[in-house]
Structure formats: structure tokens, C-alpha cells
C-alpha positions in Angstrom: 60.8 88.0 107.7 59.9 86.7 104.3 62.9 86.5 102.2 61.1 88.2 99.2 60.6 91.3 101.4 64.2 91.9 101.9 65.7 94.6 99.5 69.2 94.6 98.2 70.9 97.8 97.5 73.8 97.3 94.9 75.8 100.0 96.5 75.8 98.2 99.7 76.3 94.8 98.0 79.6 96.0 96.4 81.1 97.0 99.7 81.1 93.4 101.0 84.1 91.1 100.2 83.0 87.8 98.8 84.1 84.7 100.9 86.2 82.2 99.3 84.5 79.0 97.8 85.6 76.7 100.8 84.2 79.1 103.4 81.0 79.6 101.4 80.3 75.9 101.1 80.9 75.2 104.8 78.5 77.9 105.7 75.9 76.8 103.3 76.2 73.1 104.5 75.8 74.4 108.1 72.7 76.4 107.2 71.3 73.4 105.4 71.6 71.3 108.5 71.0 73.8 111.3 69.3 76.9 109.6 70.3 80.4 109.9 71.1 81.0 113.6 72.4 84.6 113.4 69.9 87.1 112.0 70.8 89.2 109.2 70.5 93.1 109.7 68.1 95.3 107.8 67.1 98.9 108.1 63.5 100.3 108.6 62.9 100.0 104.9 64.0 96.2 104.9 67.2 97.1 103.0 69.9 94.4 103.9 72.8 95.9 105.7 74.6 92.8 107.0 74.4 89.1 106.1 74.6 89.2 102.3 76.2 85.7 102.2 73.6 84.2 104.5 70.9 85.9 102.3 72.3 84.5 99.0 72.6 81.0 100.7 68.9 81.3 101.8 67.9 81.9 98.3 70.0 79.0 96.9 68.2 76.7 99.4 64.9 78.1 98.6 64.2 79.3 102.1 61.1 81.3 102.4 61.9 83.1 105.7 65.0 84.3 107.3 65.8 85.6 110.9 66.3 89.4 110.9 67.2 92.3 113.0 66.1 95.7 112.3 68.6 98.5 113.1 68.7 102.3 112.5 72.2 103.7 111.8 73.2 107.2 110.9 75.8 106.2 108.3 74.8 102.9 106.6 77.9 102.6 104.4 80.3 103.0 107.3 78.3 100.5 109.3 78.3 97.9 106.6 82.2 98.1 106.3 82.8 98.1 110.0 80.5 95.1 110.8 82.2 93.1 108.1 85.6 93.8 109.4 84.7 92.6 112.9 82.4 89.7 112.0 84.5 88.0 109.3 88.1 86.6 108.9 89.5 88.8 106.2 93.1 89.2 104.7 95.1 92.3 105.1 94.3 93.2 101.6 90.5 92.8 102.1 90.9 94.9 105.2 92.8 97.7 103.5 90.2 97.5 100.5 87.5 98.2 103.1 89.6 100.9 104.6 90.0 102.7 101.3 86.2 102.8 101.0 85.9 104.2 104.4 88.5 106.8 103.6 86.2 107.7 100.5 83.4 108.2 102.9 85.4 110.3 105.3 86.5 112.6 102.4 83.0 112.9 101.1 81.8 113.9 104.6 84.6 116.5 104.9 83.7 117.9 101.5 80.1 118.3 102.6 81.2 120.0 105.8 83.4 122.4 103.9 80.6 123.3 101.5 78.4 124.1 104.5 81.0 125.9 106.4 81.1 123.2 109.0 83.8 121.0 110.7 84.1 117.6 112.4 83.2 117.8 116.1 86.0 119.4 118.2 87.8 120.8 115.1 88.1 124.2 113.6 88.3 125.2 109.9 91.6 126.4 110.1 93.2 123.3 111.9 91.3 120.6 110.2 88.3 120.5 107.8 89.4 117.7 105.7 90.5 114.6 107.8 92.6 113.1 105.1 94.8 116.4 104.8 97.0 115.5 107.7 96.6 111.8 107.8 94.1 111.7 110.7 91.5 109.9 108.5 94.1 107.3 107.6 95.0 106.7 111.3 91.2 106.5 112.2 90.4 104.2 109.4 93.4 102.0 110.2 92.1 101.5 113.7 88.5 100.7 112.4 89.7 98.0 110.1 92.3 96.5 112.2 95.5 97.2 110.5 98.5 99.4 111.2 98.7 103.1 110.3 101.7 102.3 108.1 100.0 99.4 106.2 96.9 101.7 105.6 99.3 104.5 104.3 100.8 102.0 101.9 97.4 100.8 100.7 96.5 104.5 100.0 99.7 104.9 98.0 99.0 101.8 96.1 95.5 102.9 95.3 96.8 106.5 94.3 99.3 104.8 91.9 96.6 102.7 90.3 94.4 105.6 89.8 97.1 107.8 88.2 99.1 105.2 86.4 99.2 104.8 82.6 97.9 101.7 81.0 101.4 100.5 80.4 102.2 100.9 84.1 98.9 99.1 85.2 99.8 96.2 82.8 103.3 95.9 84.3 102.0 96.0 87.8 99.2 93.5 87.1 101.4 91.1 85.5 103.5 90.8 88.7 100.5 90.7 91.2 98.0 88.5 89.3 96.2 87.2 92.3 95.8 90.6 94.1 96.7 88.9 97.4 100.3 89.7 97.6 101.9 91.3 100.8 101.0 95.0 101.0 104.8 95.9 101.5 105.8 94.2 98.2 102.9 95.8 96.2 103.9 99.2 97.7 107.7 98.8 96.8 106.8 97.8 93.3 104.4 100.7 92.8 107.1 103.0 94.0 109.6 101.5 91.6 107.3 101.8 88.7 106.4 105.3 89.6 110.1 106.3 90.0 110.9 104.7 86.6 108.1 106.7 85.0 109.2 110.1 86.7 112.9 109.5 85.6 111.6 108.8 82.0 109.4 111.9 82.2 112.3 114.0 83.5 114.5 112.8 80.6 111.7 113.5 78.1 111.1 117.0 79.6 114.8 118.1 79.3 114.9 116.6 75.7 111.6 118.3 74.7 112.6 121.5 76.3 115.9 121.7 74.4 114.2 120.8 71.3 111.6 123.4 71.8 114.3 126.2 72.4 116.0 125.2 69.2 112.9 125.0 67.1 111.6 128.4 68.6 115.0 130.0 67.5 114.8 128.4 64.1 111.3 129.8 63.5 112.5 133.2 64.5 115.4 132.8 62.1 112.9 131.7 59.3 110.8 134.7 60.0 113.9 136.9 59.6 114.8 135.2 56.4 111.4 135.9 54.9 111.9 139.5 55.9 115.2 139.8 53.9 113.8 137.7 51.0 117.1 137.0 49.6 118.2 133.9 51.6 117.5 130.2 50.9 115.3 129.0 53.8 114.8 125.5 52.5 117.4 124.0 54.8 115.9 125.8 58.0 112.4 124.7 57.0 113.6 121.1 56.8 115.2 121.3 60.1 112.0 122.6 61.7 109.8 120.0 60.3 112.2 117.4 61.6 112.2 118.9 65.0 108.4 119.1 65.1 108.1 115.4 64.4 110.7 114.5 67.0 109.0 115.6 70.2 108.2 112.9 72.7 104.4 113.6 72.8 103.6 110.7 75.3 105.8 112.2 78.1 105.3 115.9 77.2 104.8 118.5 79.9 101.7 120.8 79.6 103.7 123.8 79.3 105.8 122.3 76.4 102.6 121.3 74.7 101.4 124.8 74.7 104.7 126.1 73.4 104.6 123.4 70.7 101.2 124.4 69.6 102.2 128.1 69.2 105.4 127.0 67.3 103.3 125.0 64.9 100.8 127.8 64.3 103.6 130.4 63.8 105.4 128.0 61.5 102.2 127.4 59.4 101.6 131.1 59.1 105.2 131.6 57.9 104.8 128.9 55.3 101.5 130.3 54.0 102.9 133.9 53.5 
């Protein structure tokens, strides 16, 4: 097929791990000497499904044609991931990265089945409509990408940590794992450690904020009582309330405390404006 007739879909291209420079040059030298011996795979619309590296090398070598095989598959995204796992020498990290992409596809399929009141073959809505709920998707994907279920679960935990982590946590994590090719176990343990530290910090902040909120709420009620009596010096109480309102740990504040704090501020402003 003419190289110019092959179409590249960016969504598909992003799924494929890039080879390292040494492997890329070895393949390029081999193609320069022997040509492309293994056809790339395209769909019926000439969209490239497999062979992105060979395609890029063909462009660099100014080849006008490239051997192709046309294939029709039901799920092209899953096909691209699976074929790359089986045809290339990938690190554990690269395999789990592909596994995470497969999991996203499985979850999307499950959502679509749920929205249409359907289930996966052989399952009921009650027992299983979303494969990821009970770990079945993780086990299935682990088998597809060639890693243990435990390794895949740890990769899922690391991914979840990265998605939910604060910028400060991400900075700390990335400063330790700069090359992104560290052992999964080591990355998993560090993600847990950072999460536990944050949880402990949040728990401490919640207790502090809660106690401060109870004290502030009581002081505002006391201030309201002072205003009703009209013969007390409320200056000291006002100063304490202002100090309390400025002392909350906003960064680690629970949603409930945030709502309470907003109510306190509104009530306090109303009293001051009386």
C-alpha cells in the first residue's frame, strides 16, 4: 500500500509505547538493509492499527510503499493494546500502563451496558454489571498484558494515587521516581506511605478544625447574647472570634467544617452589622 494512503489516528498512536533509542535504531538499520518484512495492520478505512514504529521508519527512509494486512476487529483499542503486548519486549511498567488503558476500556463498556440495561455475557445485573467492581476486570486485564494480578492491582493503586494526589504529593512522588521505570512494588509502597502521611495530617487537621469550630460557634452564640443584653463589653469576644476564624487549616479542611465555617462567618458578619 502507498505510504501516503495510510491514516494515523492520534487516539491509537497514544496507546503504543515508544521503543527506546537503541531498539529503534536497530530496527531502522534492519529495514534499511532488508526492507519491511512484517506487514503493518490497517482497518478497512486504511487506519493504522499495528506497526506504528515501522510506519515512522518508512517515512524517515522516504519509502513510498509498505506491506499491509487489512483486518476487521470489533474493538480496535483493545486490539492495539493486546497486539503490542504480545509482539514487543515491554517492561513491567509498560505492560501495566497498557493494562490501565485496557481497564479504562472495560469500565467504559460496563457503563454503556448499564446505561442500556445490559450485562456482560454470562452475567446478571445483580451479580456483575461493572467488571471492575469486584476485581474481575483487573484479573482479566492482568492476564491479557502478562503480569500477575497482584502487580496489576498495585499499578491500579498507584494510578489512583496519582489522580487524587495533591500537587505537593505528586511533586514528592516524582522527585523519588524520576525515570518512571522503578519496580512497581517500590512505587506502590511509596504511594501508600505518602497517602498515609496525608491521611494522618488530614485527621489531625479535622480534629483541630472541629474543636476550633465548636469554640467559635459557642463564642458567636455568646456574642449574640451580649448584644441582646446590651450592657456587656463584647470587644474581647469579638477579638477571639476573629482570631479563631483566621486560624482554620483551610488546606486540609473537611467539607462539613467548610459549610459550618461559612455559616459562622455569615452569622458573625450579621451580628457586627447590627
